[in-house]
N, C-alpha and C positions, 0 to 999 in steps of 0.2 A: 720594355723589351729592347734589346740591343738591335740597332739597325745596320744594314750593310751599305746604306747610302752614305756618301761623303757629307759630313756635317762640320760646322764650325762652332766651337764652344762659346765664342763671343756672341754668335747669333742665337744659339740655344738659350743663352742667359736672358734674352729679351723676348723670346718667342711667346706670343700670346699676351704680352704686356701692352698696356694702353698708355700712350703719351699724349697729354692734353695739348691742343693747338687752338689759338684764339680763345674766345670765352666759353664756347660749348663744344668745340670740335675735338677730334682726336685722330691719331694714326696708330695702328697696331700691325706688327708683322705677324700674320697668321701662319704662314708657312713659307718655305723656300726649297728650291731644288738646285743643288749644285753650289760650287764655290770656284775659287781661282783654279783649282786643280782640274775642274771640268772644262774650263776654258782651254787650258793647255791640252788636255786629252782630246778635245774636239779638234783642235788645230793639228795635232799629230795623228789623229785617228788611232790612238793607242789605248790599250786596255790594261796596262800594267799599273799597279799601285806601288808607291814608295820607291820608285826607281829614279826619281829626280830630286835634286836639291832645291830648297826654297829659292835660292839665288837664280837657279836656272829657270824655274817657273816664273819668277819676277821678270827676268830678262825677256822671256817670250811674251808675257802679258803686255809688257810695255812696248815691245816691238809691234805687236798686233794693234795696239791702240794708236801708236804713233803713225802707222802706215794705213790706218782706216780699214783693217781687216776685221770686219764686224761679225761675221757669221758665227765664229766660236763663242762670242758673248751671248748669242741667242740661245745657247744650250743651258744657260742659268736663268731661273725664273724666281720671282718673288711675288707673294700674294699678300695684299694689304686689306685691312678693314679700316675705312676712313669715314669720318663725318665732317661735313663742311657746309658753309652757307651755299644756297642755290647759285648765287652769282659766281662763286669760286668753282662750283661743279661745272657750270657752263663753260668756263675757261678751260678747266681740266679736261673735259670731254673732247676738246679739239684734238687731243692726242689719241688718235684712233687705233694705234697699234697695241691694243691691250684687250683683255677679256674683262667684262664688267657686268655686274648685276646690282642694280640700284634698288633701294627701298621704294616700295610702291605705295603711294597714297590712294590707290584704287582699292587695295586690299586691307591696308592697315591704317590706323588713325595717325595723323601727322603729329609729331611732338611739337608743341607750340614754344619752340626755342628760337630766338632771333639774335642775329649778330649785331653787336653794338661796338663800333671802334672806340678806343679811348682817345682822349684829347691829343696825345702825342702823335697819333696816326690819322687825325682828322685835319685835312688840309684843303686848300683851294685848288682849282684847276690850274695846271701848269701852263704858262703862256708859250712855252717852248716845245712841250710834248703834248700832243692832242690826246694821248692815251694815258696820261699820268697826272699826278698831283705835285704840288710844290713840296720841297723838302721841309719847309717850315710849317708848323702847325697854324691853323686858323685861330682866330681870337676865342678866348674862353666864352665870351658872351654869345657869339654865333654858335659855338658848340652847344651851349646850354639850350638855345632856341631850337636847334635842329633835333637835339635829343627829345625835347618836349613834343615836337612834331612827330618824330618816329614813334614815340610811345602812344600818342593818340591814334595814329594809323594802325599800329600793331594791336592795340587793345580792341579797336573796332573790328579788325580782321579776325582776331581770335574769338571775340564774342560771336561774330557771325558764323564762324566755322563750328563752334560748339553748338549753337542754336540749330543749324542745319543738320548736324549729326543727330542731335536729340529728336529732330522731326523726321528722322530716318531718310533724309535726302541722301542719294547715292554718294558715297565717299568721293568718287571720281569727279563729282560736280561740286561738292561742299568745299573742296580744297582750292578751287580755281582762283580765288581772290587773295590767297596767302602771298605775301611779298617775297622778293628775291632774297631777303635777309633770313628767311626760314631755313633751318638746317635740314639737309638730307644726308644719306649715308649709302655706302656701297662697298662691295668686295671688288677689288681691282687687282688683276693678275697681269704681269708684264715681264718680258724677258729683259736681261741685263742691258743689251744693246739699246733697246728702246727706252728703258728707264734712264740711261745716261742722256739720251736726247731730251727727255722730259726735264730732267734735273738741270741740264745745261741751260735750257730756256727759262725754267720757272724758279730756279735759285738765283738767277741773274738779278743784279740790282735794278734793272730796268723793268722787271716783271712787277705786277701788282703786289704790294706788300703782303697782303693776306695769303696769296698762294705761295709766296716765298716762304712763309712760315711753315707750310706743309712740306715744301720741298726740302727745307733744311732738316726737318726731322727724318724724312725718308732717306736723305743722304747719310745721316748718322746710322740708320739701320743698315743701309747698303755697305757701309764701311765695315760692319761686323760680319756680313755675309761673305764679301769678296774684298778683303782689304788691299790686295795687290792691284786689283782692277780699279778700286777706288783711288788709290795713290796715283795710278797712271792717268785717270780722268782728271784729277786735280792738276797734275803737272802739264798735261797736253791739251786740256780744254778750259778749265776754270781759271788757271793762272797763266795761260798762254794767250797769244794774240795771233790771228792770221795776218799775213802780210801780202799786200798787193804787188803787182809787177813794179809799179812806181816806187813803192816803199822798199822793195828789194833793191831797186836801182840806187836809192839813197844810201842804203847800207853798204852796197858795193863800192860806192864812192869813198866810204870811210875805211873799209876793211878790204883786205885781199888775202887769198890763201897763201900760206907759207909752210909748205911741207905738211906736217900733221897739226899745224896750228894756224893762227892768223896774225896779221900785223896791220897796224894803221898805215894808211897811204902817206901820211905826213911824217912818218918815221918816229912818231911819238911813243911807240911801245908795241908789244906783241903778247900773245897768249899762246901757251903750249899745252901739252897733255896734262901736266900737273895743275895748271890753272883750270882747265876744263873739269878735272876731277874734283877740285875744290868747290866748283860751282854746281856740282851734282850731276855732271854729264858722264855717263858711262863711255868707255872707249868707242863703242859703235856709234853712240849718239854724237860724240865729238866729231867723228869722221863724217857723219851725215851733215852736221852743221857746216863744216868746212866745204863740203861738196855743194851746199846751197849757194855759196858765194861765187861759184863759177858761173859765168854768163849762160843764160838759157835761151836757146833759139825760139823765137815766137812762131808757133805753127800757123800754117795758112790753110784754113778750112773752106776756101772758096769752092762753090759748086761748079762742076763741069756740066754745063747745060746741054752739051751735045749728047750726053748720056741719058737725058730725061726722056721718058716714054709716055705715051697717052694711056689713060685708064683702059680704053677699049682694047689696046694692044696687049696689055697685061692680062685682062680678063680672057681674051682669046687664047693666050698661051696657057693659062690655068685650065681653061675648058678642055683644051686638047689633051691635057694630062689626065683627065678623068677616065677611069676604066670604062671601056665600052664605047668611047667616042669615035673609035676607028672602025666600028662595025658597019 
């Protein structure tokens, strides 16, 4: 049946399809609501269809992303069906701005599937990063011994789980010794703004490799739902870098505004509108870049202590405003 909802053919092509992740996991785009056009319509509070060119939609979407205007992106939602190891789920659930319904081991029997990293992704603890592993794989001999250990532990946990289920032990108790490598699954619905936040953190090379794998697949799905928003996210988040006040100071020592362009302070060269265009900057983006090179006054947010009041005084003022207090 034909729908009146905005859809994207690229998203429809993968809707309900399952993409494997790790050894037993997956991600599926179950449903979505809205696309780039809905971001624009929310920003303009407009109800007209087909009145804007794609280039105009792209310009607005990029402006919103560049200037952190996030509420229009909250009008687009994506719903996923995912399966992942328990330890990945525990990292994932830290992103609380989503609706979630997880598989329940209280009601259903747990699938006895366990995650096993391959040798390429089996590494020692990083001496520089307390949260991560070294980029080099550990020795094949250590990997073999660890796999043997994991298989013994998992076989014992699986045997115990099956035995307790057969003895009619409550499922909510029979499951409690299953390891973090056990797979779980859930439905996860999130708006576009919060999905960008999730992907920015979890597709980052500093995130645990296993959750990066899920984030990469979800980013590919997002690209099909809202390609212009995806492009802006890549340009302004993934491939961009924030700059501190000190870093901007370094940049200003090298460059200075020159009309609609910039020039090096040592007289070595300059960049103008055509150069910016070649580098992928739209005219408005180029103007904003030049404006960033102008010195910015450091604000002073020092408190005026003479304005500070006691809690008792504030409470008395509020109490006087309560209806009936003057009777």
